[in-house]
C-alpha positions as a Markdown table, in Angstrom:
| # | Residue | x | y | z |
|---|---|---|---|---|
| 1 | Met | -75.2 | -12.3 | 35.7 |
| 2 | Leu | -76.4 | -10.1 | 33.1 |
| 3 | Glu | -80.2 | -9.2 | 33.3 |
| 4 | Gln | -82.5 | -9.5 | 30.5 |
| 5 | Gln | -82.1 | -6.4 | 29.6 |
| 6 | Asp | -78.2 | -6.1 | 29.0 |
| 7 | Val | -78.7 | -9.2 | 27.2 |
| 8 | Glu | -80.8 | -7.6 | 24.8 |
| 9 | Lys | -78.5 | -5.0 | 24.9 |
| 10 | Val | -75.5 | -7.4 | 23.6 |
| 11 | Ala | -77.0 | -8.5 | 20.9 |
| 12 | Arg | -77.9 | -4.9 | 19.9 |
| 13 | Leu | -74.5 | -4.0 | 20.0 |
| 14 | Ser | -73.3 | -7.6 | 18.2 |
| 15 | Glu | -75.7 | -6.5 | 15.5 |
| 16 | Ala | -74.7 | -2.4 | 15.2 |
| 17 | Ser | -70.7 | -4.0 | 15.0 |
| 18 | Arg | -71.8 | -5.7 | 11.6 |
| 19 | Gln | -73.4 | -3.4 | 9.9 |
| 20 | Ile | -70.9 | -0.9 | 10.9 |
| 21 | Val | -68.4 | -3.0 | 9.6 |
| 22 | Thr | -70.4 | -3.3 | 6.3 |
| 23 | Glu | -70.2 | -0.2 | 6.0 |
| 24 | Leu | -66.7 | 0.7 | 6.3 |
| 25 | Asn | -66.1 | -2.1 | 3.7 |
| 26 | Lys | -68.0 | 0.0 | 1.5 |
| 27 | Val | -64.9 | 2.4 | 1.5 |
| 28 | Ile | -62.0 | 0.2 | 2.9 |
| 29 | Val | -60.9 | -2.7 | 1.4 |
| 30 | Gly | -59.3 | -5.6 | 3.7 |
| 31 | Gln | -57.5 | -4.6 | 7.4 |
| 32 | Gln | -61.0 | -6.8 | 9.1 |
| 33 | Gln | -58.1 | -6.8 | 12.1 |
| 34 | Val | -57.9 | -3.3 | 12.2 |
| 35 | Ile | -61.5 | -2.5 | 11.9 |
| 36 | Glu | -62.0 | -5.1 | 14.9 |
| 37 | Glu | -59.7 | -3.8 | 17.0 |
| 38 | Leu | -60.6 | 0.2 | 16.5 |
| 39 | Leu | -63.9 | -1.2 | 17.4 |
| 40 | Val | -62.4 | -3.1 | 20.4 |
| 41 | Ala | -61.1 | 0.1 | 21.6 |
| 42 | Met | -64.1 | 2.4 | 21.3 |
| 43 | Phe | -66.5 | 0.3 | 22.7 |
| 44 | Ala | -64.3 | -0.1 | 25.6 |
| 45 | Gly | -63.9 | 3.9 | 26.3 |
| 46 | Gly | -60.5 | 3.6 | 25.3 |
| 47 | His | -58.0 | 5.6 | 22.7 |
| 48 | Cys | -55.9 | 4.2 | 20.1 |
| 49 | Leu | -52.1 | 4.4 | 18.5 |
| 50 | Leu | -52.2 | 3.5 | 14.9 |
| 51 | Val | -48.7 | 2.8 | 13.1 |
| 52 | Gly | -48.2 | 2.1 | 9.6 |
| 53 | Val | -46.6 | 3.4 | 6.5 |
| 54 | Pro | -48.0 | 6.3 | 4.3 |
| 55 | Gly | -50.9 | 5.1 | 2.3 |
| 56 | Leu | -52.7 | 2.6 | 4.0 |
| 57 | Ala | -55.8 | 4.6 | 4.6 |
| 58 | Lys | -55.8 | 5.2 | 8.3 |
| 59 | Thr | -57.1 | 8.8 | 7.8 |
| 60 | Leu | -59.4 | 7.3 | 5.3 |
| 61 | Leu | -60.7 | 4.5 | 7.8 |
| 62 | Ile | -60.9 | 6.9 | 10.6 |
| 63 | Arg | -62.9 | 9.5 | 8.9 |
| 64 | Thr | -65.1 | 7.0 | 7.5 |
| 65 | Leu | -65.9 | 5.3 | 11.3 |
| 66 | Ala | -67.1 | 9.0 | 12.2 |
| 67 | Glu | -69.6 | 9.3 | 9.3 |
| 68 | Ala | -70.4 | 5.2 | 10.0 |
| 69 | Leu | -71.1 | 6.7 | 13.7 |
| 70 | Ser | -72.9 | 10.3 | 13.0 |
| 71 | Leu | -69.7 | 11.3 | 15.7 |
| 72 | Arg | -68.4 | 14.6 | 15.6 |
| 73 | Phe | -64.9 | 14.5 | 14.1 |
| 74 | Ser | -62.0 | 16.8 | 13.9 |
| 75 | Arg | -58.7 | 16.0 | 12.5 |
| 76 | Val | -55.6 | 17.8 | 13.8 |
| 77 | Gln | -52.3 | 17.4 | 11.6 |
| 78 | Phe | -49.4 | 17.5 | 14.3 |
| 79 | Thr | -46.4 | 20.0 | 12.8 |
| 80 | Pro | -43.5 | 21.0 | 14.8 |
| 81 | Asp | -45.0 | 24.5 | 15.2 |
| 82 | Leu | -48.4 | 23.2 | 16.8 |
| 83 | Met | -49.3 | 24.5 | 20.0 |
| 84 | Pro | -51.0 | 23.3 | 22.5 |
| 85 | Ala | -53.6 | 26.0 | 22.3 |
| 86 | Asp | -54.0 | 25.0 | 18.9 |
| 87 | Ile | -55.5 | 21.8 | 19.9 |
| 88 | Thr | -57.5 | 22.7 | 22.8 |
| 89 | Gly | -58.9 | 26.2 | 22.4 |
| 90 | Thr | -57.7 | 29.7 | 23.9 |
| 91 | Glu | -59.7 | 32.5 | 25.8 |
| 92 | Val | -59.9 | 35.8 | 23.7 |
| 93 | Ile | -60.9 | 39.4 | 24.8 |
| 94 | Gln | -64.5 | 40.2 | 23.8 |
| 95 | Glu | -66.4 | 43.1 | 23.6 |
| 96 | Asn | -69.9 | 43.1 | 24.7 |
| 97 | Lys | -71.8 | 45.5 | 22.3 |
| 98 | Ala | -74.8 | 46.0 | 25.2 |
| 99 | Thr | -72.7 | 47.3 | 27.7 |
| 100 | Gly | -69.5 | 47.9 | 26.2 |
| 101 | Glu | -67.5 | 45.6 | 28.6 |
| 102 | Arg | -64.7 | 43.7 | 28.0 |
| 103 | Glu | -64.8 | 40.1 | 28.4 |
| 104 | Phe | -62.7 | 36.9 | 28.3 |
| 105 | Arg | -64.8 | 34.4 | 25.9 |
| 106 | Phe | -63.2 | 31.0 | 25.9 |
| 107 | Leu | -63.0 | 29.6 | 22.1 |
| 108 | Gln | -63.1 | 25.6 | 21.7 |
| 109 | Gly | -60.5 | 23.8 | 19.6 |
| 110 | Pro | -60.4 | 20.9 | 17.4 |
| 111 | Ile | -60.4 | 18.6 | 20.3 |
| 112 | Phe | -63.9 | 19.5 | 21.2 |
| 113 | Ala | -65.2 | 16.5 | 19.2 |
| 114 | Asn | -66.5 | 12.9 | 19.7 |
| 115 | Met | -63.5 | 11.4 | 17.7 |
| 116 | Val | -60.3 | 13.2 | 17.3 |
| 117 | Leu | -57.7 | 12.1 | 14.4 |
| 118 | Ala | -54.1 | 13.0 | 15.7 |
| 119 | Asp | -52.5 | 12.4 | 12.7 |
| 120 | Glu | -48.8 | 12.0 | 12.9 |
| 121 | Ile | -48.7 | 13.3 | 16.6 |
| 122 | Asn | -44.4 | 12.2 | 17.0 |
| 123 | Arg | -44.1 | 15.6 | 14.5 |
| 124 | Thr | -45.2 | 17.6 | 17.2 |
| 125 | Pro | -43.1 | 18.9 | 20.1 |
| 126 | Pro | -43.6 | 17.2 | 24.0 |
| 127 | Lys | -45.3 | 20.4 | 25.2 |
| 128 | Thr | -47.8 | 20.3 | 22.3 |
| 129 | Gln | -48.3 | 16.3 | 22.8 |
| 130 | Ala | -48.7 | 17.5 | 26.8 |
| 131 | Ala | -51.6 | 19.1 | 26.0 |
| 132 | Leu | -53.4 | 15.7 | 25.0 |
| 133 | Leu | -53.1 | 13.6 | 28.2 |
| 134 | Glu | -55.5 | 15.5 | 30.6 |
| 135 | Ala | -58.0 | 15.1 | 27.8 |
| 136 | Met | -57.8 | 11.4 | 26.9 |
| 137 | Gln | -57.5 | 10.7 | 31.0 |
| 138 | Glu | -60.1 | 12.8 | 32.2 |
| 139 | His | -62.1 | 14.0 | 29.0 |
| 140 | Gln | -62.1 | 17.5 | 30.1 |
| 141 | Val | -59.2 | 20.6 | 29.0 |
| 142 | Thr | -58.2 | 23.0 | 31.9 |
| 143 | Val | -57.5 | 26.7 | 30.2 |
| 144 | Gly | -57.0 | 30.0 | 32.3 |
| 145 | Gly | -58.2 | 27.8 | 35.4 |
| 146 | Gln | -61.2 | 26.9 | 33.8 |
| 147 | Gln | -62.7 | 23.0 | 33.1 |
| 148 | His | -64.4 | 22.3 | 30.2 |
| 149 | Arg | -65.7 | 19.2 | 29.7 |
| 150 | Leu | -65.6 | 17.0 | 26.4 |
| 151 | Pro | -68.5 | 15.9 | 24.4 |
| 152 | Glu | -69.1 | 12.2 | 25.0 |
| 153 | Pro | -67.9 | 9.8 | 23.3 |
| 154 | Phe | -65.0 | 10.9 | 23.4 |
| 155 | Phe | -61.9 | 8.7 | 21.5 |
| 156 | Val | -58.5 | 10.0 | 20.2 |
| 157 | Leu | -56.9 | 8.1 | 17.0 |
| 158 | Ala | -53.1 | 9.2 | 16.7 |
| 159 | Thr | -51.2 | 7.6 | 13.8 |
| 160 | Gln | -47.3 | 7.4 | 13.4 |
| 161 | Asn | -45.1 | 6.4 | 10.2 |
| 162 | Pro | -42.5 | 4.3 | 12.2 |
| 163 | Ile | -39.8 | 4.8 | 8.9 |
| 164 | Glu | -39.7 | 8.3 | 8.6 |
| 165 | Gln | -38.1 | 9.1 | 12.1 |
| 166 | Glu | -35.8 | 12.2 | 11.6 |
| 167 | Gly | -37.3 | 15.4 | 13.1 |
| 168 | Thr | -40.1 | 13.8 | 15.2 |
| 169 | Tyr | -40.7 | 13.3 | 18.6 |
| 170 | Pro | -41.2 | 10.2 | 19.9 |
| 171 | Leu | -44.1 | 9.8 | 22.3 |
| 172 | Pro | -43.0 | 9.6 | 26.5 |
| 173 | Glu | -44.3 | 5.9 | 27.8 |
| 174 | Ala | -46.2 | 7.9 | 30.0 |
| 175 | Gln | -48.5 | 9.0 | 27.1 |
| 176 | Leu | -47.9 | 5.8 | 25.5 |
| 177 | Asp | -49.8 | 4.1 | 28.3 |
| 178 | Arg | -52.7 | 6.2 | 27.8 |
| 179 | Phe | -53.5 | 4.2 | 24.7 |
| 180 | Met | -55.5 | 1.2 | 25.0 |
| 181 | Leu | -54.5 | -0.4 | 21.4 |
| 182 | Asn | -51.3 | 0.0 | 19.2 |
| 183 | Ile | -52.8 | -1.3 | 16.4 |
| 184 | Leu | -50.1 | -2.1 | 13.3 |
| 185 | Val | -51.6 | -1.4 | 10.0 |
| 186 | Asp | -50.0 | -3.6 | 7.5 |
| 187 | Tyr | -49.9 | -3.5 | 3.6 |
| 188 | Pro | -52.8 | -5.5 | 1.8 |
| 189 | Asn | -52.3 | -8.6 | -0.1 |
| 190 | Glu | -52.4 | -8.5 | -3.5 |
| 191 | Glu | -55.8 | -9.1 | -4.1 |
| 192 | Glu | -56.7 | -6.1 | -2.1 |
| 193 | Glu | -54.6 | -3.9 | -3.6 |
| 194 | Leu | -55.9 | -5.0 | -6.9 |
| 195 | Gln | -59.5 | -4.0 | -5.7 |
| 196 | Ile | -58.1 | -0.6 | -4.1 |
| 197 | Ile | -56.9 | 0.2 | -7.5 |
| 198 | Arg | -60.1 | -0.5 | -9.2 |
| 199 | Arg | -62.1 | 1.6 | -6.8 |
| 200 | Thr | -59.7 | 4.3 | -6.4 |
| 201 | Thr | -59.5 | 5.2 | -10.1 |
| 202 | Ala | -63.6 | 4.6 | -11.1 |
| 203 | Asp | -65.7 | 7.8 | -11.2 |
| 204 | Thr | -67.5 | 6.5 | -8.1 |
| 205 | Thr | -68.3 | 7.9 | -5.1 |
| 206 | Pro | -69.2 | 5.3 | -2.1 |
| 207 | Lys | -72.5 | 6.1 | 0.1 |
| 208 | Val | -71.7 | 5.7 | 4.0 |
| 209 | Thr | -74.9 | 5.1 | 6.0 |
| 210 | Ala | -74.9 | 6.2 | 9.7 |
| 211 | Thr | -75.5 | 3.6 | 11.9 |
| 212 | Leu | -74.9 | 4.3 | 15.3 |
| 213 | Ser | -75.7 | 8.1 | 17.2 |
| 214 | Ala | -73.4 | 9.1 | 19.6 |
| 215 | Glu | -76.3 | 8.6 | 22.4 |
| 216 | Gln | -76.2 | 5.0 | 21.5 |
| 217 | Ile | -72.9 | 4.5 | 21.2 |
| 218 | Val | -72.9 | 5.7 | 25.1 |
| 219 | Glu | -75.7 | 3.7 | 26.0 |
| 220 | Leu | -74.4 | 0.5 | 24.6 |
| 221 | Ser | -71.1 | 0.9 | 25.6 |
| 222 | Gln | -72.2 | 0.9 | 29.1 |
| 223 | Ile | -72.7 | -3.3 | 28.7 |
| 224 | Val | -69.2 | -3.8 | 28.1 |
| 225 | Arg | -68.5 | -3.1 | 31.4 |
| 226 | Lys | -71.4 | -5.8 | 33.2 |
| 227 | Val | -70.3 | -8.6 | 31.2 |
| 228 | Pro | -69.0 | -10.8 | 33.9 |
| 229 | Val | -65.0 | -12.4 | 33.7 |
| 230 | Ala | -64.4 | -15.9 | 35.2 |
| 231 | Asp | -61.4 | -15.9 | 37.8 |
| 232 | His | -59.2 | -17.6 | 36.0 |
| 233 | Val | -59.4 | -15.8 | 32.8 |
| 234 | Ala | -58.6 | -12.9 | 34.6 |
| 235 | Arg | -55.6 | -14.8 | 36.3 |
| 236 | Tyr | -54.8 | -15.7 | 32.7 |
| 237 | Ala | -55.1 | -12.0 | 31.5 |
| 238 | Leu | -53.0 | -11.2 | 34.8 |
| 239 | Lys | -49.7 | -13.8 | 33.7 |
| 240 | Phe | -49.7 | -12.0 | 30.6 |
| 241 | Thr | -48.9 | -8.6 | 32.2 |
| 242 | Arg | -47.0 | -10.4 | 35.4 |
| 243 | Leu | -44.4 | -12.0 | 33.3 |
| 244 | Thr | -43.5 | -8.9 | 30.9 |
| 245 | Arg | -41.5 | -7.9 | 34.2 |
| 246 | Arg | -38.0 | -9.3 | 34.3 |
| 247 | Asp | -37.9 | -8.8 | 37.8 |
| 248 | Gln | -40.5 | -11.6 | 38.7 |
| 249 | Glu | -39.2 | -14.2 | 40.0 |
| 250 | Asp | -41.2 | -16.6 | 37.6 |
| 251 | Ala | -40.5 | -14.2 | 34.5 |
| 252 | Pro | -39.2 | -16.6 | 31.4 |
| 253 | Glu | -35.6 | -16.1 | 30.6 |
| 254 | Phe | -36.3 | -14.9 | 27.6 |
| 255 | Val | -38.1 | -11.8 | 29.3 |
| 256 | Lys | -34.9 | -10.9 | 31.5 |
| 257 | Glu | -33.2 | -11.6 | 28.5 |
| 258 | Tyr | -34.8 | -8.8 | 26.2 |
| 259 | Val | -36.6 | -6.7 | 27.8 |
| 260 | Ser | -35.9 | -3.8 | 30.3 |
| 261 | Trp | -39.1 | -2.5 | 31.5 |
| 262 | Gly | -42.3 | -4.7 | 31.1 |
| 263 | Ala | -46.1 | -3.7 | 31.1 |
| 264 | Gly | -47.6 | -1.9 | 34.2 |
| 265 | Pro | -51.3 | -2.4 | 35.9 |
| 266 | Arg | -53.2 | -0.6 | 33.2 |
| 267 | Ala | -52.1 | -3.1 | 30.5 |
| 268 | Ser | -53.8 | -6.1 | 33.1 |
| 269 | Gln | -56.9 | -3.8 | 32.8 |
| 270 | Tyr | -57.1 | -3.1 | 29.3 |
| 271 | Leu | -56.7 | -6.7 | 28.5 |
| 272 | Val | -59.6 | -7.6 | 30.3 |
| 273 | Leu | -61.8 | -4.6 | 29.3 |
| 274 | Gly | -60.3 | -4.9 | 25.8 |
| 275 | Ala | -61.6 | -8.8 | 25.6 |
| 276 | Lys | -65.0 | -7.9 | 27.6 |
| 277 | Ala | -65.5 | -5.7 | 24.7 |
| 278 | Arg | -64.5 | -8.2 | 21.9 |
| 279 | Ala | -66.7 | -11.2 | 23.3 |
| 280 | Val | -70.1 | -8.5 | 23.2 |
| 281 | Leu | -69.4 | -7.6 | 19.6 |
| 282 | Gln | -69.5 | -11.2 | 18.5 |
| 283 | Gly | -72.8 | -11.7 | 20.7 |
| 284 | Arg | -71.7 | -13.2 | 23.8 |
| 285 | Tyr | -72.3 | -12.8 | 27.1 |
| 286 | His | -69.0 | -14.3 | 29.0 |
| 287 | Val | -65.3 | -14.0 | 27.9 |
| 288 | Asp | -63.0 | -16.4 | 27.8 |
| 289 | Cys | -58.9 | -17.2 | 27.3 |
| 290 | Glu | -58.9 | -16.5 | 23.4 |
| 291 | Asp | -60.4 | -13.4 | 23.7 |
| 292 | Ile | -57.7 | -12.4 | 26.1 |
| 293 | Arg | -55.1 | -13.7 | 23.4 |
| 294 | Ala | -56.7 | -11.7 | 20.6 |
| 295 | Val | -56.3 | -8.5 | 22.3 |
| 296 | Ala | -52.9 | -9.4 | 23.7 |
| 297 | Trp | -50.3 | -7.8 | 21.0 |
| 298 | Pro | -52.2 | -4.8 | 20.9 |
| 299 | Val | -52.5 | -3.9 | 24.2 |
| 300 | Leu | -48.8 | -4.9 | 25.1 |
| 301 | Arg | -46.8 | -4.2 | 22.1 |
| 302 | His | -46.1 | -0.5 | 23.3 |
| 303 | Arg | -46.2 | -1.1 | 26.7 |
| 304 | Ile | -42.7 | -3.6 | 26.4 |
| 305 | Ile | -39.8 | -2.0 | 26.7 |
| 306 | Thr | -36.8 | -4.1 | 24.9 |
| 307 | Asn | -33.1 | -4.0 | 25.6 |
| 308 | Phe | -30.0 | -3.5 | 23.2 |
| 309 | Asn | -29.6 | -7.4 | 23.4 |
| 310 | Ala | -33.3 | -7.5 | 21.6 |
| 311 | Glu | -32.3 | -4.7 | 19.3 |
| 312 | Ala | -29.1 | -6.6 | 18.6 |
| 313 | Glu | -30.5 | -10.2 | 17.3 |
| 314 | Gly | -34.3 | -8.3 | 15.7 |
| 315 | Ile | -36.2 | -9.2 | 18.4 |
| 316 | Lys | -39.6 | -7.2 | 18.6 |
| 317 | Pro | -42.4 | -6.8 | 21.5 |
| 318 | Asp | -44.6 | -8.5 | 19.5 |
| 319 | Asp | -41.6 | -11.9 | 19.2 |
| 320 | Ile | -41.6 | -11.2 | 23.3 |
| 321 | Val | -46.0 | -11.2 | 23.3 |
| 322 | Ala | -45.8 | -14.7 | 20.8 |
| 323 | Arg | -43.7 | -16.6 | 23.2 |
| 324 | Leu | -45.6 | -15.6 | 26.2 |
| 325 | Ala | -48.6 | -16.8 | 24.3 |
| 326 | Asp | -47.1 | -19.9 | 23.9 |
| 327 | Thr | -45.4 | -20.1 | 27.4 |
| 328 | Ile | -48.8 | -19.2 | 29.4 |
| 329 | Pro | -50.8 | -22.1 | 29.6 |
| 330 | Val | -54.6 | -21.6 | 29.0 |
| 331 | Ala | -56.6 | -22.2 | 32.5 |
| 332 | Gln | -59.6 | -24.4 | 32.1 |
| 333 | Ala | -63.0 | -23.2 | 32.9 |
| 334 | Asp | -64.5 | -24.4 | 36.4 |
| 335 | Asp | -68.0 | -24.7 | 37.1 |
| 336 | Ser | -67.2 | -23.2 | 40.3 |
| 337 | Ser | -65.1 | -20.5 | 39.2 |
| 338 | Glu | -65.9 | -16.8 | 40.7 |
| 339 | Phe | -66.8 | -13.6 | 38.3 |
| 340 | Phe | -66.1 | -10.5 | 39.4 |
| 341 | Arg | -66.2 | -6.8 | 37.0 |
| 342 | Thr | -62.7 | -5.0 | 36.8 |
| 343 | Ser | -63.1 | -1.4 | 38.1 |
| 344 | Glu | -62.7 | 1.5 | 36.0 |
| 345 | Ala | -59.1 | 1.5 | 33.7 |
| 346 | Gly | -57.0 | 4.1 | 34.6 |
């Protein structure tokens, strides 16, 4: 069970999350589910892929979130001619004015920030996309045989345009799997869009107040992994992942018919971590099956690869997750349930 100091951290993190949402709402209209999922990923230590058409304030949301958290923000516009060194940094020859000797000096790239926005990540070739892999997984970059640690906390928030696919380089599945959540940013409703028009055409600039520092985020994020998870909840998450694999004996018929490849073990880890973060952000000290269901779509939608049959019938990964949510029974809590803490994802 959680110690008293951990219980206090849960309360602090829950209150901080409410303040962050309040600050974001000064600039962003609507998109409450997107904001919640961003905070879940951030405090769980994961990275996010935001998918939405242009003009839905994806970049503005990320920039405002960085301001609300006093984080060092960096934006990289991915283009076909972008090179890996343009992201990670490079070594240059510099002359020492005191000795006259020449020496190599590493110049940091834009990835050396707390929050990195990889804008339109699918517009750059795989060689440059791969420059993010080590940074996302190991929180470091290697240049000239030397390892350089990235600042903590470190988050990569990438955006993709789902419409314009000509001249793009789809992310390989191995790199997609590094993103904890795939967040869909949808159109606002009529009232929200009217409010957007009023705000953006007026002569006012809302000011965002910083809520947490980088050090506080690191400290409070540690509580997420300490939250206990009942065995039946963990098995519920495990079912979601395993039943996406068509070669499982108990896989539903619709999975065998529409899915080519299912989710790997990292999905199960992220389901539990995401559920933990969601519970803590709501001020709870335990995880229930509803938390697993809430994060199932952003965790699984980019880890399920559908086949031609699904494409022909208009079946999307979200439809598969929805049918799984209806299929998998929600286990009831048991007083004798054992608790455990998940190991680090990846």
